[in-house]
DRENTIDO-553895 format. One record per residue: residue in one letter; x, y, z of N, C-alpha, C, O in turn. Coordinates in nm, 4 decimals, decimal comma. Layout:
REM DRENTIDO-553895
[site A [X Y Z] [X Y Z] [X Y Z] [X Y Z]];
...
This chain:
REM DRENTIDO-553895
[site M [11,9766 5,2307 10,5737] [12,0499 5,3129 10,7359] [11,9581 5,1890 10,8084] [11,8514 5,1330 10,7831]];
[site T [12,0714 5,1787 10,9221] [11,9324 5,0576 11,0517] [11,9127 5,2001 11,1105] [11,9570 5,3148 11,1164]];
[site E [11,8037 5,1027 11,1550] [11,7422 5,1952 11,2854] [11,7467 5,1493 11,4109] [11,6756 5,0540 11,4429]];
[site A [11,8505 5,2246 11,5215] [11,8688 5,2019 11,6679] [11,7795 5,1937 11,7179] [11,7002 5,2755 11,6712]];
[site R [11,7194 5,1119 11,8296] [11,6571 5,0308 11,9163] [11,6831 5,0811 12,0335] [11,7961 5,1299 12,0347]];
[site I [11,6147 5,0929 12,1566] [11,7072 5,0657 12,2920] [11,5579 4,9795 12,2971] [11,4430 4,9789 12,2530]];
[site D [11,6531 4,9083 12,3861] [11,5927 4,7743 12,4501] [11,5650 4,7976 12,5775] [11,6302 4,7129 12,6385]];
[site L [11,5011 4,8688 12,6611] [11,4705 4,8845 12,7789] [11,3507 4,8054 12,8684] [11,2285 4,8200 12,8700]];
[site E [11,4609 4,6956 12,9580] [11,4000 4,5995 13,0732] [11,3426 4,7057 13,1258] [11,4076 4,8082 13,1463]];
[site P [11,1553 4,6909 13,1676] [11,0902 4,7222 13,2237] [11,1573 4,7215 13,3770] [11,1684 4,8291 13,4358]];
[site R [11,2049 4,5882 13,4448] [11,2192 4,5785 13,5827] [11,3247 4,6662 13,6045] [11,3499 4,6952 13,7214]];
[site R [11,4021 4,7220 13,5004] [11,5398 4,8011 13,5121] [11,4962 4,9354 13,5099] [11,5587 5,0118 13,5835]];
[site A [11,3880 4,9900 13,4315] [11,3882 5,0683 13,3728] [11,2611 5,1494 13,5191] [11,2324 5,2687 13,5103]];
[site A [11,2136 5,0776 13,6160] [11,1847 5,0813 13,7038] [11,2613 5,0756 13,8189] [11,2261 5,1283 13,9244]];
[site Q [11,3484 5,0236 13,8061] [11,4447 5,1034 13,9187] [11,5053 5,1791 13,9528] [11,5253 5,2292 14,0634]];
[site D [11,5683 5,2065 13,7863] [11,5896 5,3382 13,7519] [11,5267 5,4757 13,7893] [11,5837 5,5780 13,8273]];
[site L [11,3711 5,4475 13,7651] [11,2761 5,5843 13,8362] [11,2828 5,5962 13,9600] [11,3123 5,6935 14,0294]];
[site A [11,2487 5,4734 13,9908] [11,2932 5,4921 14,1638] [11,3828 5,6038 14,2223] [11,3665 5,7067 14,2879]];
[site S [11,5025 5,5229 14,1581] [11,6435 5,5703 14,2327] [11,6009 5,7374 14,1970] [11,5864 5,8054 14,2985]];
[site L [11,5804 5,8067 14,0706] [11,5746 5,9084 14,0026] [11,4981 5,9631 14,1468] [11,5540 6,0479 14,2164]];
[site V [11,3583 5,9028 14,1858] [11,2830 5,9974 14,2488] [11,2904 5,9456 14,4392] [11,2174 5,9954 14,5249]];
[site L [11,3856 5,8490 14,4627] [11,4066 5,8331 14,5729] [11,5484 5,9755 14,5245] [11,4979 6,0529 14,6058]];
[site T [11,6423 6,0416 14,4784] [11,7173 6,0889 14,4899] [11,6770 6,2108 14,4846] [11,7247 6,2727 14,5797]];
[site V [11,5990 6,2880 14,4060] [11,5255 6,4024 14,4367] [11,4477 6,4146 14,5977] [11,5074 6,4903 14,6742]];
[site V [11,3371 6,3556 14,6471] [11,3457 6,3250 14,8026] [11,4489 6,3302 14,8705] [11,4306 6,4035 14,9677]];
[site E [11,6026 6,2654 14,8650] [11,6797 6,2546 14,9710] [11,7779 6,4002 14,9531] [11,8819 6,4242 15,0143]];
[site L [11,7086 6,4885 14,8480] [11,8006 6,6120 14,8268] [11,7068 6,7085 14,8990] [11,7570 6,7984 14,9664]];
[site L [11,5728 6,6963 14,8897] [11,5304 6,7877 14,9669] [11,4959 6,7593 15,0770] [11,4447 6,8475 15,1459]];
[site R [11,5170 6,5952 15,1417] [11,5913 6,6042 15,2510] [11,7078 6,6644 15,4102] [11,7021 6,6840 15,5316]];
[site Q [11,7893 6,6691 15,3082] [11,9053 6,7075 15,3149] [11,9070 6,8699 15,3592] [11,9659 6,9239 15,4528]];
[site L [11,7999 6,9393 15,2321] [11,8000 7,0547 15,2748] [11,6991 7,1458 15,3625] [11,7038 7,2658 15,3895]];
[site M [11,5907 7,0285 15,4029] [11,5333 7,0596 15,4597] [11,5775 7,0389 15,6123] [11,5216 7,1286 15,6754]];
[site E [11,6526 6,9605 15,6978] [11,7863 6,8993 15,7657] [11,8681 7,0764 15,7686] [11,8133 7,1661 15,8326]];
[site R [11,9727 7,0963 15,7071] [12,0174 7,1900 15,6523] [11,9185 7,3476 15,7121] [11,9744 7,3992 15,8089]];
[site Q [11,8346 7,3953 15,6829] [11,7249 7,5121 15,6770] [11,7779 7,4059 15,8589] [11,8795 7,3610 15,9121]];
[site A [11,6605 7,4132 15,8803] [11,6157 7,3215 16,0321] [11,7109 7,3640 16,1366] [11,6754 7,4245 16,2378]];
[site I [11,8833 7,3171 16,0987] [12,0244 7,3025 16,1808] [12,0167 7,4659 16,1766] [12,0403 7,5219 16,2837]];
[site R [11,9850 7,5503 16,0601] [12,0636 7,7051 16,0594] [11,9224 7,7970 16,1524] [11,9264 7,9136 16,1916]];
[site R [11,8376 7,7239 16,1634] [11,6809 7,8041 16,2020] [11,7648 7,7548 16,3748] [11,7840 7,8576 16,4398]];
[site I [11,8029 7,6521 16,4353] [11,8263 7,6261 16,5365] [11,9698 7,7270 16,6504] [11,9700 7,7712 16,7653]];
[site D [12,1012 7,7230 16,5037] [12,1359 7,7980 16,5077] [12,1169 7,9220 16,5870] [12,1539 7,9657 16,6960]];
[site Q [12,0487 7,9578 16,4938] [11,9867 8,0983 16,5073] [11,8783 8,1332 16,5931] [11,8317 8,2459 16,6096]];
[site G [11,8459 8,0366 16,6410] [11,7827 8,0123 16,7581] [11,5888 8,0947 16,7874] [11,5246 8,1239 16,8883]];
[site T [11,5624 8,1027 16,6420] [11,4535 8,1355 16,6084] [11,2983 8,0345 16,6097] [11,1824 8,0566 16,5746]];
[site L [11,3789 7,9047 16,6764] [11,2745 7,8261 16,6952] [11,2194 7,8573 16,8491] [11,2864 7,9266 16,9256]];
[site T [11,0562 7,7846 16,8982] [11,0887 7,7020 17,0227] [11,1182 7,5894 17,0523] [11,1262 7,5009 16,9671]];
[site D [11,1437 7,5668 17,1978] [11,1959 7,4344 17,2250] [11,1711 7,2957 17,1356] [11,2353 7,2099 17,0750]];
[site D [11,0136 7,3382 17,1740] [10,8454 7,2522 17,1126] [10,9282 7,2418 16,9555] [10,9894 7,1366 16,9369]];
[site Q [10,9304 7,3092 16,8832] [10,9519 7,3352 16,7808] [11,0150 7,2699 16,6768] [10,9786 7,2200 16,5703]];
[site E [11,1819 7,2918 16,7717] [11,2829 7,2138 16,7487] [11,2535 7,0936 16,7801] [11,3196 7,0268 16,7006]];
[site E [11,1778 7,0013 16,8668] [11,2148 6,8684 16,8791] [11,1218 6,8097 16,7840] [11,1283 6,7080 16,7148]];
[site R [11,0202 6,9140 16,8005] [10,9121 6,8394 16,6381] [10,9462 6,8377 16,5077] [10,8895 6,7710 16,4212]];
[site I [11,0717 6,9366 16,4867] [11,1511 6,9085 16,3302] [11,2516 6,7913 16,4011] [11,2978 6,7143 16,3168]];
[site G [11,2815 6,7718 16,5003] [11,3998 6,6543 16,5355] [11,3719 6,5535 16,5380] [11,4588 6,4663 16,5392]];
[site T [11,2289 6,5208 16,5401] [11,1622 6,4074 16,5212] [11,1080 6,3267 16,3488] [11,1034 6,2163 16,2945]];
[site A [11,0739 6,4818 16,3194] [11,0278 6,4866 16,2032] [11,1209 6,4133 16,0559] [11,1141 6,3328 15,9629]];
[site L [11,1977 6,5053 16,1185] [11,3725 6,4771 16,0392] [11,4217 6,3507 16,0698] [11,5163 6,3107 16,0020]];
[site M [11,3625 6,2554 16,1875] [11,4493 6,1442 16,1954] [11,3319 6,0337 16,1439] [11,3546 5,9145 16,1231]];
[site L [11,2064 6,0980 16,1288] [11,1289 5,9739 16,0572] [11,1180 5,9468 15,9029] [11,0918 5,8453 15,8383]];
[site L [11,1433 6,0558 15,8739] [11,1802 6,0537 15,7619] [11,2906 6,0030 15,6912] [11,2918 5,9332 15,5898]];
[site D [11,3960 6,0536 15,7680] [11,5529 5,9371 15,7509] [11,4481 5,7577 15,7705] [11,3887 5,6767 15,6994]];
[site S [11,4663 5,7692 15,8446] [11,4466 5,6275 15,8745] [11,3394 5,5437 15,7752] [11,3503 5,4225 15,7563]];
[site R [11,2148 5,6424 15,7035] [11,1668 5,5555 15,6106] [11,2488 5,5980 15,4404] [11,2247 5,5269 15,3429]];
[site M [11,3431 5,7206 15,4302] [11,3706 5,6718 15,3420] [11,5116 5,5537 15,3357] [11,5357 5,4907 15,2327]];
[site D [11,5624 5,5448 15,4136] [11,6302 5,3648 15,4429] [11,4970 5,2535 15,3831] [11,5056 5,1757 15,2881]];
[site E [11,4083 5,2710 15,4498] [11,2850 5,1212 15,4138] [11,2625 5,1406 15,2752] [11,2710 5,0332 15,2157]];
[site L [11,2250 5,2819 15,1657] [11,1927 5,3232 15,0691] [11,2999 5,2802 15,0048] [11,2839 5,2078 14,9066]];
[site C [11,4339 5,3177 15,0492] [11,6073 5,2284 14,9466] [11,6334 5,0806 14,9396] [11,6919 5,0160 14,8527]];
[site A [11,5468 5,0225 15,1090] [11,5865 4,9027 15,0461] [11,4728 4,8166 14,9721] [11,5068 4,7478 14,8758]];
[site A [11,3418 4,8180 15,0131] [11,2038 4,8083 14,9260] [11,2156 4,8297 14,7736] [11,1370 4,7714 14,6989]];
[site H [11,3235 4,9216 14,7191] [11,3721 4,9383 14,5726] [11,5181 4,8566 14,5444] [11,5846 4,8585 14,4408]];
[site G [11,5551 4,7605 14,7122] [11,6838 4,7188 14,6013] [11,8292 4,8384 14,6007] [11,9340 4,8233 14,5378]];
[site L [11,8035 4,9179 14,6628] [11,8858 5,0558 14,6322] [11,9913 5,0490 14,8136] [11,9882 5,0034 14,9279]];
[site R [12,0615 5,1231 14,7294] [12,1092 5,1398 14,8962] [12,1531 5,3359 14,8663] [12,1943 5,3949 14,7664]];
[site R [12,1116 5,3923 15,0330] [12,1499 5,5770 15,0060] [12,2495 5,5935 14,9104] [12,2125 5,6389 14,8022]];
[site E [12,3895 5,5623 14,9277] [12,4894 5,5777 14,7803] [12,4653 5,5631 14,6413] [12,5337 5,5901 14,5426]];
[site D [12,3394 5,5086 14,6578] [12,3006 5,4439 14,5280] [12,2705 5,6104 14,4543] [12,3094 5,6501 14,3445]];
[site L [12,1939 5,6803 14,5513] [12,1355 5,8093 14,5277] [12,2250 5,9096 14,4575] [12,1809 5,9835 14,3694]];
[site R [12,3496 5,9113 14,4972] [12,4428 5,9720 14,4639] [12,4683 5,9779 14,3891] [12,5494 5,8882 14,3660]];
[site L [12,4339 6,1059 14,2208] [12,4620 6,1161 14,1273] [12,5874 6,2559 14,1160] [12,5961 6,3706 14,1598]];
[site H [12,6580 6,1770 14,0430] [12,8131 6,2772 14,0418] [12,7487 6,3513 13,9216] [12,6882 6,2928 13,8318]];
[site L [12,7729 6,5251 13,9302] [12,7315 6,6140 13,7801] [12,8425 6,6572 13,7538] [12,8653 6,7778 13,7636]];
[site G [12,9485 6,5581 13,7098] [13,0276 6,6338 13,6393] [13,1309 6,7662 13,6878] [13,2288 6,7326 13,7545]];
[site P [13,1198 6,8631 13,6682] [13,2169 6,9201 13,7361] [13,1858 7,0026 13,8575] [13,2692 7,0564 13,9303]];
[site L [13,0237 7,0064 13,8732] [13,0053 7,0537 14,0134] [13,0191 6,9738 14,0474] [12,9347 6,9730 14,1370]];
[site G [13,0787 6,8611 14,0530] [13,0866 6,7560 14,2084] [12,9445 6,6450 14,2076] [12,8763 6,6281 14,1066]];
[site P [12,9249 6,5945 14,3050] [12,8185 6,5118 14,3214] [12,6963 6,5938 14,4023] [12,6962 6,6563 14,5084]];
[site L [12,6141 6,5706 14,3237] [12,4384 6,6331 14,3890] [12,4058 6,6275 14,5172] [12,3809 6,7397 14,5613]];
[site L [12,3962 6,5444 14,5927] [12,4170 6,4640 14,7198] [12,5356 6,4919 14,7725] [12,6485 6,4677 14,7299]];
[site S [12,4854 6,5659 14,9075] [12,6138 6,5598 15,0013] [12,6505 6,4627 15,0885] [12,5661 6,4438 15,1761]];
[site E [12,7925 6,3626 15,0980] [12,8031 6,2407 15,1691] [12,7955 6,2359 15,3422] [12,7819 6,1345 15,4107]];
[site D [12,8108 6,3991 15,3973] [12,8307 6,3011 15,5122] [12,6728 6,3348 15,5649] [12,6606 6,3809 15,6784]];
[site A [12,5275 6,3068 15,4648] [12,4693 6,2790 15,5315] [12,4186 6,1575 15,5847] [12,3210 6,1256 15,6526]];
[site W [12,5341 6,0885 15,5228] [12,5473 5,9100 15,5343] [12,5771 5,8684 15,6574] [12,5894 5,7482 15,6807]];
């Protein structure tokens, strides 16, 4: 019986891990953005809160671009397809 070996290239493993972490962060960013929009539409935020949330989301979006670039990824690379459930992340967020 031959022993099966997994040949992991350290650089590829690190990039895969970065991709996974950034996918989770992007999912959370999208969820926060949708929640903020829902609260704005419901009128439950003050003008100051809306401004701060908008600024924070824009900065987070910009930081995501920087992190993706630093790891040689594009936002599209973070889209995991979950088979019959469809894609994990919304495409309209890009």
